[in-house]
C-alpha positions as CSV (number, residue, x, y, z in Angstrom):
1,X,-125.9,27.0,-34.0
2,X,-126.2,29.2,-35.9
3,X,-127.6,32.5,-35.3
4,X,-130.9,31.9,-37.5
5,X,-131.8,28.7,-36.0
6,X,-131.0,29.0,-32.8
7,X,-133.9,32.0,-32.3
8,X,-136.0,30.2,-34.6
9,X,-136.2,27.3,-31.4
10,X,-136.3,30.2,-29.0
11,X,-139.2,31.5,-31.6
12,X,-141.0,28.2,-31.5
13,X,-140.5,27.4,-27.6
14,X,-141.9,30.1,-26.4
15,X,-145.3,29.9,-28.9
16,X,-147.3,27.4,-27.4
17,X,-149.0,29.6,-25.0
18,X,-149.6,31.9,-27.8
19,X,-152.2,32.6,-30.4
20,X,-150.1,31.5,-32.8
21,X,-148.8,28.5,-31.0
22,X,-152.9,27.3,-31.4
23,X,-152.4,27.9,-35.1
24,X,-148.7,26.2,-35.2
25,X,-150.5,23.2,-33.7
26,X,-153.7,23.1,-36.2
27,X,-150.5,23.2,-39.6
28,X,-149.2,20.8,-37.9
29,X,-152.4,18.9,-37.8
30,X,-152.5,19.4,-41.5
31,X,-149.8,18.7,-42.0
32,X,-149.1,15.1,-40.3
33,X,-153.8,14.3,-41.7
34,X,-151.7,14.9,-45.5
35,X,-149.0,13.1,-44.8
36,X,-151.0,10.2,-43.4
37,X,-153.6,10.4,-46.0
38,X,-150.6,10.2,-48.8
39,X,-149.4,7.0,-47.6
40,X,-152.6,5.0,-47.3
41,X,-153.6,6.5,-50.7
42,X,-150.1,5.2,-52.0
43,X,-150.0,2.1,-49.9
44,X,-153.5,1.1,-50.9
45,X,-153.6,1.3,-54.5
46,X,-150.5,-0.2,-54.8
47,X,-151.6,-3.2,-53.4
48,X,-154.8,-3.2,-54.9
49,X,-153.5,-3.1,-57.9
50,X,-151.0,-5.8,-56.9
51,X,-153.4,-7.8,-56.0
52,X,-155.8,-7.9,-58.8
53,X,-153.0,-7.9,-61.1
54,X,-151.4,-11.6,-59.2
55,X,-155.2,-13.3,-59.6
56,X,-155.4,-12.8,-62.7
57,X,-152.0,-13.2,-64.2
58,X,-152.2,-16.6,-61.8
59,X,-155.1,-17.8,-63.7
60,X,-154.3,-16.6,-67.0
61,X,-150.9,-16.4,-67.5
62,X,-149.0,-13.3,-68.8
63,X,-148.9,-14.4,-72.5
64,X,-150.8,-16.9,-74.3
65,X,-150.5,-18.6,-77.6
66,X,-152.6,-20.8,-79.4
67,X,-154.0,-21.0,-82.7
68,X,-154.2,-18.1,-85.0
69,X,-158.0,-18.3,-86.4
70,X,-159.1,-18.6,-82.3
71,X,-158.4,-14.5,-81.1
72,X,-161.0,-14.3,-77.9
73,X,-163.2,-17.0,-78.7
74,X,-163.8,-20.0,-76.0
75,X,-163.9,-22.8,-78.5
76,X,-160.3,-24.5,-79.6
77,X,-159.2,-24.6,-82.8
78,X,-156.4,-27.6,-81.5
79,X,-152.6,-26.7,-81.6
80,X,-149.8,-29.5,-81.1
81,X,-148.5,-29.8,-77.9
82,X,-144.8,-30.3,-78.7
83,X,-143.7,-26.8,-80.0
84,X,-139.9,-25.8,-80.3
85,X,-140.3,-23.8,-77.7
86,X,-142.3,-25.7,-75.2
87,X,-140.0,-28.2,-72.7
88,X,-138.9,-31.7,-73.6
89,X,-140.0,-31.5,-77.2
90,X,-137.8,-32.2,-79.6
91,X,-136.5,-29.6,-81.3
92,X,-136.1,-28.4,-85.0
93,X,-132.5,-26.8,-84.5
94,X,-129.9,-28.3,-81.2
95,X,-129.1,-24.7,-81.0
96,X,-132.9,-23.4,-80.4
97,X,-133.8,-22.8,-76.8
98,X,-137.0,-23.5,-74.7
99,X,-139.0,-20.9,-73.9
100,X,-138.5,-20.9,-69.7
101,X,-135.0,-21.0,-70.7
102,X,-135.6,-17.5,-71.5
103,X,-133.8,-14.9,-68.8
104,X,-133.1,-11.4,-69.3
105,X,-133.3,-9.9,-72.8
106,X,-132.3,-7.0,-74.5
107,X,-134.3,-4.4,-76.2
108,X,-134.5,-0.7,-77.4
109,X,-136.5,2.0,-75.3
110,X,-137.7,4.8,-75.8
111,X,-137.3,7.9,-73.8
112,X,-137.2,11.6,-74.3
113,X,-135.4,14.6,-72.7
114,X,-136.1,18.5,-73.0
115,X,-138.2,17.5,-75.2
116,X,-136.7,15.3,-77.8
117,X,-137.2,11.9,-78.5
118,X,-134.4,8.8,-78.1
119,X,-134.1,5.1,-78.2
120,X,-131.7,3.5,-75.3
121,X,-130.5,-0.3,-75.4
122,X,-131.5,-1.7,-71.9
123,X,-132.4,-5.6,-70.2
124,X,-136.0,-6.4,-68.8
125,X,-135.8,-6.8,-65.1
126,X,-136.1,-11.0,-65.5
127,X,-137.0,-13.9,-67.1
128,X,-139.8,-16.4,-67.8
129,X,-140.6,-18.6,-65.2
130,X,-143.4,-21.5,-66.4
131,X,-145.2,-22.2,-69.7
132,X,-147.6,-24.6,-69.3
133,X,-150.5,-26.4,-71.5
134,X,-154.8,-25.8,-71.4
135,X,-157.9,-26.8,-72.8
136,X,-161.6,-25.2,-72.7
137,X,-164.4,-26.6,-73.8
138,X,-167.6,-25.1,-73.1
139,X,-170.7,-27.1,-71.8
140,X,-174.1,-27.0,-69.9
141,X,-173.8,-27.9,-66.2
142,X,-177.1,-30.3,-65.2
143,X,-178.4,-30.2,-61.4
144,X,-181.4,-31.8,-60.0
145,X,-183.6,-28.7,-60.2
146,X,-180.8,-26.0,-62.3
147,X,-179.3,-25.4,-65.7
148,X,-176.6,-23.4,-66.1
149,X,-173.6,-22.7,-69.0
150,X,-169.9,-23.5,-68.2
151,X,-166.7,-23.1,-69.4
152,X,-164.3,-26.0,-68.6
153,X,-160.5,-25.4,-68.4
154,X,-158.6,-28.6,-68.4
155,X,-154.9,-28.3,-67.4
156,X,-152.2,-31.3,-67.5
157,X,-149.3,-32.4,-65.5
158,X,-147.5,-29.2,-66.0
159,X,-150.0,-26.6,-63.9
160,X,-148.2,-24.7,-61.6
161,X,-150.1,-24.9,-58.5
162,X,-148.5,-22.1,-56.6
163,X,-151.7,-19.7,-57.3
164,X,-154.4,-21.8,-57.5
165,X,-153.7,-23.7,-54.5
166,X,-154.0,-20.8,-52.5
167,X,-157.9,-20.4,-53.1
168,X,-159.2,-23.6,-52.8
169,X,-162.3,-23.1,-49.1
170,X,-162.9,-27.2,-49.6
171,X,-161.6,-30.4,-50.6
172,X,-157.9,-31.1,-53.0
173,X,-156.3,-29.9,-56.0
174,X,-157.7,-32.0,-58.6
175,X,-155.7,-35.2,-58.8
176,X,-153.7,-36.0,-62.0
177,X,-152.8,-39.9,-62.6
178,X,-152.1,-42.0,-65.0
179,X,-155.6,-42.3,-66.6
180,X,-157.7,-39.2,-66.7
181,X,-160.4,-39.2,-63.7
182,X,-163.6,-36.7,-63.9
183,X,-162.6,-34.4,-61.0
184,X,-163.9,-31.0,-60.9
185,X,-162.5,-28.2,-59.4
186,X,-165.6,-25.6,-59.1
187,X,-166.1,-21.8,-57.7
188,X,-167.7,-21.0,-54.6
189,X,-170.4,-18.6,-56.3
190,X,-171.1,-21.6,-59.0
191,X,-171.7,-24.0,-56.0
192,X,-173.7,-21.7,-54.3
193,X,-175.4,-20.9,-57.5
194,X,-176.4,-24.1,-57.9
195,X,-176.4,-26.2,-54.8
196,X,-173.3,-28.4,-55.2
197,X,-171.5,-29.7,-52.4
198,X,-167.8,-31.3,-51.8
199,X,-168.4,-34.8,-53.4
200,X,-171.5,-34.1,-55.6
201,X,-171.8,-35.9,-58.7
202,X,-173.9,-34.0,-61.5
203,X,-173.5,-34.4,-65.7
204,X,-172.3,-32.1,-67.9
205,X,-173.6,-31.9,-71.8
206,X,-171.8,-30.8,-74.7
207,X,-172.4,-30.5,-77.8
208,X,-170.1,-31.4,-80.5
209,X,-169.6,-32.5,-84.4
210,X,-174.1,-31.8,-83.9
211,X,-174.1,-34.4,-81.0
212,X,-175.1,-34.0,-78.1
213,X,-172.7,-35.6,-75.6
214,X,-173.0,-36.1,-72.0
215,X,-170.2,-36.6,-69.1
216,X,-171.0,-37.5,-65.5
217,X,-168.4,-35.0,-63.0
218,X,-167.6,-35.1,-58.7
219,X,-166.9,-32.3,-57.0
220,X,-163.6,-32.5,-55.8
221,X,-162.5,-28.8,-54.2
222,X,-164.3,-25.7,-54.5
223,X,-162.7,-22.3,-54.6
224,X,-162.9,-18.8,-54.5
225,X,-160.3,-16.2,-56.0
226,X,-162.8,-13.3,-55.5
227,X,-162.5,-12.7,-59.9
228,X,-166.3,-13.3,-60.2
229,X,-165.6,-12.9,-64.7
230,X,-163.8,-16.3,-63.6
231,X,-165.5,-18.0,-60.5
232,X,-168.6,-17.3,-62.9
233,X,-168.1,-18.9,-66.0
234,X,-165.0,-21.6,-65.1
235,X,-164.5,-25.1,-63.9
236,X,-161.1,-27.0,-64.1
237,X,-160.5,-30.5,-64.8
238,X,-158.5,-33.2,-66.4
239,X,-157.4,-31.8,-70.1
240,X,-158.1,-35.8,-71.4
241,X,-161.5,-35.5,-70.2
242,X,-161.1,-32.4,-72.8
243,X,-159.7,-34.1,-75.0
244,X,-161.5,-37.2,-75.1
245,X,-164.5,-35.0,-75.8
246,X,-163.1,-33.1,-78.5
247,X,-161.5,-35.9,-80.4
248,X,-158.3,-34.7,-79.9
249,X,-155.1,-37.0,-79.2
250,X,-152.7,-36.5,-75.8
251,X,-150.5,-33.9,-78.0
252,X,-152.7,-31.8,-78.4
253,X,-154.1,-28.4,-76.9
254,X,-156.3,-25.5,-77.2
255,X,-153.0,-23.3,-76.2
256,X,-150.1,-22.1,-74.0
257,X,-150.1,-19.5,-70.8
258,X,-146.9,-17.7,-70.2
259,X,-145.5,-16.6,-66.8
260,X,-143.1,-13.9,-66.9
261,X,-140.8,-13.2,-63.9
262,X,-141.6,-9.6,-63.5
263,X,-145.0,-7.9,-64.3
264,X,-142.9,-4.5,-65.9
265,X,-141.7,-7.0,-68.8
266,X,-145.3,-7.7,-70.2
267,X,-145.5,-5.7,-73.4
268,X,-141.4,-6.4,-73.8
269,X,-142.0,-10.1,-73.9
270,X,-145.0,-9.8,-75.1
271,X,-143.6,-9.3,-78.4
272,X,-140.2,-10.8,-78.1
273,X,-142.6,-14.0,-77.9
274,X,-144.2,-13.4,-80.5
275,X,-141.3,-13.2,-83.3
276,X,-138.9,-15.7,-81.3
277,X,-141.0,-18.2,-81.0
278,X,-144.7,-18.2,-83.1
279,X,-144.9,-20.0,-85.9
280,X,-147.0,-18.9,-89.1
281,X,-150.5,-21.1,-87.5
282,X,-150.0,-19.6,-84.2
283,X,-150.8,-16.6,-82.5
284,X,-149.7,-14.8,-79.1
285,X,-150.7,-11.8,-77.2
286,X,-150.7,-10.7,-73.5
287,X,-153.7,-10.8,-70.8
288,X,-153.9,-6.9,-71.2
289,X,-154.5,-7.3,-74.5
290,X,-157.3,-9.9,-74.2
291,X,-159.3,-8.2,-70.8
292,X,-158.2,-4.3,-72.2
293,X,-161.1,-3.5,-69.9
294,X,-159.9,-4.7,-66.6
295,X,-156.6,-3.4,-66.2
296,X,-157.5,-0.1,-67.8
297,X,-159.9,0.5,-64.6
298,X,-156.6,-0.6,-62.9
299,X,-154.8,2.2,-64.4
300,X,-158.1,4.3,-63.9
301,X,-156.6,3.8,-60.1
302,X,-153.4,5.6,-60.6
303,X,-155.3,8.5,-61.1
304,X,-157.2,9.1,-58.2
305,X,-153.8,8.7,-56.1
306,X,-152.5,11.5,-57.7
307,X,-155.4,13.9,-57.4
308,X,-155.4,12.5,-53.8
309,X,-151.8,13.7,-53.0
310,X,-151.8,16.7,-55.0
311,X,-154.6,17.7,-52.7
312,X,-153.3,16.9,-49.7
313,X,-150.1,18.6,-51.3
314,X,-152.2,21.9,-51.9
315,X,-153.9,21.5,-48.2
316,X,-150.3,21.0,-46.6
317,X,-149.1,24.3,-48.6
318,X,-152.1,26.3,-47.4
319,X,-151.8,26.1,-43.8
320,X,-148.5,26.2,-43.6
321,X,-148.6,29.7,-45.6
322,X,-151.6,30.8,-43.1
323,X,-149.2,29.8,-40.2
324,X,-145.7,31.3,-41.5
325,X,-147.6,34.8,-41.8
326,X,-149.1,34.5,-38.6
327,X,-146.1,34.3,-37.0
328,X,-144.3,36.7,-38.9
329,X,-147.1,39.4,-38.3
330,X,-146.7,38.8,-34.5
331,X,-143.8,38.6,-34.2
332,X,-143.2,42.0,-36.4
333,X,-141.8,43.7,-32.8
334,X,-138.8,40.8,-33.3
335,X,-138.0,41.7,-36.6
336,X,-137.9,45.4,-36.3
337,X,-135.5,44.9,-33.7
338,X,-133.6,42.2,-35.2
339,X,-132.8,44.5,-38.3
340,X,-132.3,47.9,-35.6
341,X,-129.4,45.4,-34.8
342,X,-128.2,45.0,-38.3
343,X,-130.2,41.5,-39.4
344,X,-130.3,41.3,-43.5
345,X,-133.5,40.6,-44.2
346,X,-132.8,37.4,-45.9
347,X,-131.1,36.0,-42.2
348,X,-134.8,37.5,-40.8
349,X,-136.3,35.0,-43.6
350,X,-134.3,32.3,-42.7
351,X,-135.3,32.3,-38.7
352,X,-138.8,31.8,-40.0
353,X,-138.0,29.9,-42.6
354,X,-136.2,27.1,-40.0
355,X,-139.0,27.7,-37.5
356,X,-141.1,26.2,-40.3
357,X,-139.2,23.6,-41.5
358,X,-139.8,22.5,-37.7
359,X,-143.3,22.6,-37.7
360,X,-143.5,20.7,-41.4
361,X,-141.1,18.2,-39.4
362,X,-143.5,17.4,-36.6
363,X,-145.8,17.2,-39.1
364,X,-144.3,14.9,-41.4
365,X,-142.8,12.3,-38.2
366,X,-146.2,11.8,-36.9
367,X,-147.7,11.6,-40.7
368,X,-145.2,8.9,-41.0
369,X,-146.6,7.2,-38.0
370,X,-150.0,7.1,-38.2
371,X,-149.8,6.4,-42.5
372,X,-147.4,3.3,-41.7
373,X,-149.0,1.9,-38.3
374,X,-153.0,2.4,-39.8
375,X,-151.0,0.1,-43.4
376,X,-149.6,-2.7,-40.8
377,X,-153.0,-2.5,-38.5
378,X,-154.9,-3.0,-42.2
379,X,-152.2,-5.5,-43.0
380,X,-152.6,-7.6,-39.7
381,X,-155.9,-7.0,-39.2
382,X,-157.7,-6.6,-42.3
383,X,-160.5,-4.0,-40.4
384,X,-161.1,-1.9,-43.6
385,X,-163.7,-5.3,-46.0
386,X,-164.8,-4.3,-49.4
387,X,-167.9,-6.1,-51.7
388,X,-165.6,-8.8,-53.2
389,X,-168.0,-8.5,-55.9
390,X,-167.4,-4.9,-57.1
391,X,-163.8,-5.0,-56.1
392,X,-162.1,-8.8,-56.3
393,X,-161.2,-8.8,-52.7
394,X,-163.1,-8.7,-50.1
395,X,-160.6,-6.9,-47.7
396,X,-158.9,-4.0,-48.7
397,X,-154.8,-5.2,-49.3
398,X,-151.6,-2.8,-49.0
399,X,-148.6,-2.6,-49.2
400,X,-145.8,-0.5,-48.0
401,X,-143.0,0.6,-50.2
402,X,-140.3,2.5,-48.5
403,X,-138.7,3.9,-51.2
404,X,-142.3,5.7,-52.1
405,X,-142.4,6.6,-48.5
406,X,-139.3,8.4,-48.8
407,X,-140.5,10.3,-52.2
408,X,-143.4,11.7,-50.8
409,X,-141.6,13.2,-47.6
410,X,-138.9,14.4,-49.4
411,X,-141.7,15.8,-52.0
412,X,-144.4,18.0,-49.4
413,X,-140.5,18.7,-47.7
414,X,-139.2,20.2,-50.6
415,X,-142.3,22.0,-52.6
416,X,-143.4,23.5,-49.4
417,X,-140.3,24.9,-48.5
418,X,-139.8,26.0,-51.7
419,X,-142.9,27.8,-51.7
420,X,-142.6,29.5,-47.9
421,X,-140.0,31.5,-49.4
422,X,-143.0,33.8,-50.9
423,X,-144.6,35.2,-48.2
424,X,-141.2,35.0,-46.3
425,X,-141.0,38.2,-48.2
426,X,-142.8,39.6,-46.3
427,X,-140.3,40.8,-43.9
428,X,-138.3,42.6,-46.2
429,X,-141.4,45.2,-46.5
430,X,-141.0,45.4,-41.7
431,X,-139.4,48.9,-41.4
432,X,-137.3,48.8,-37.9
433,X,-138.9,51.7,-36.4
434,X,-142.1,51.6,-37.2
435,X,-142.1,47.6,-36.2
436,X,-140.4,48.4,-33.0
437,X,-144.1,50.5,-32.0
438,X,-146.1,47.5,-33.3
439,X,-148.0,46.5,-30.3
């Protein structure tokens, strides 16, 4: 053990009953609280973004392909299901690949170094996972005493149920057999507004070519996603019922939903699909382009996270500077003796920096225990609840990331120690003769 570290440990052990001991405990508590808040804030923001993104992508897919004239309209212009990119369809060229066969793709990424822009070649994190067809149709639900507009989303045998099945609160998922059935899945909010229960039958009115059409459906399941934009507007039926209503063949659909493996590749695959698989009558765009408001709101959470982290680091720095200055003032006599014995200024400064590092370390350990412990409790018991109509989730989601926690710890230690080098400069101003007399 070196000289400076030995003295720092002795000072730390003898400070417990002094005035500076109380200041040190306050500094440790402040760092612990700041560390815990940073861990909880990052875990909540990450969990919140993951949860909302998963819901949005689970229902709408990552990339939409449809007729170029439709844009974001509910009504549809039919396109052929048998596209070159759709699995099982005949290929125009045997060398072509189906869209689900696409793995990691190379692309040019923009970078910046020392103010200079440059490009480099890299690959996506993963590939394309799934594609499914869909068809939309707007109608009006009529019950005994209620009327309400609804958008029916027709799904087929290629629909991936992994996501939607998790949100079914009553009944069983929509059956898909050799012949279409007039079963319907409605949301819990629609069920409550219209007073429709599982197994109830009601009529839906449509307008097609200027004529009024009516179809009777039976509620086979009730789901609740928490996404009010979806729950209030959409119901799920067999795609063949919409094809019959529109006078389409079984080879005609409204469009396709493409799912990718890693959300970080969304923009890259958005362009890749558009330039490699879209024909002259088709158009594709990502879900972020279709619903920019939701994703802008999610990006805003990153700003809140950064503000919290900056504020907490500032709190830690202020507390540590205060604690270090009090330590130096209280130990002025010791500083004078050490200098009189031949200790260099930097050697004495290192004593106080070691002591500061001990305080920071204790605060960080306690803060990690509090922050990670709170997140684990929230994951297990969901003690913090939220109004689902405002936040899309009923329980505050948390997502712990060990690498993020490590970076927060490292950043706190490095920034705080670097800043403390400045107040430690006070040691150089202490004159041995005056300091030894100092009481």
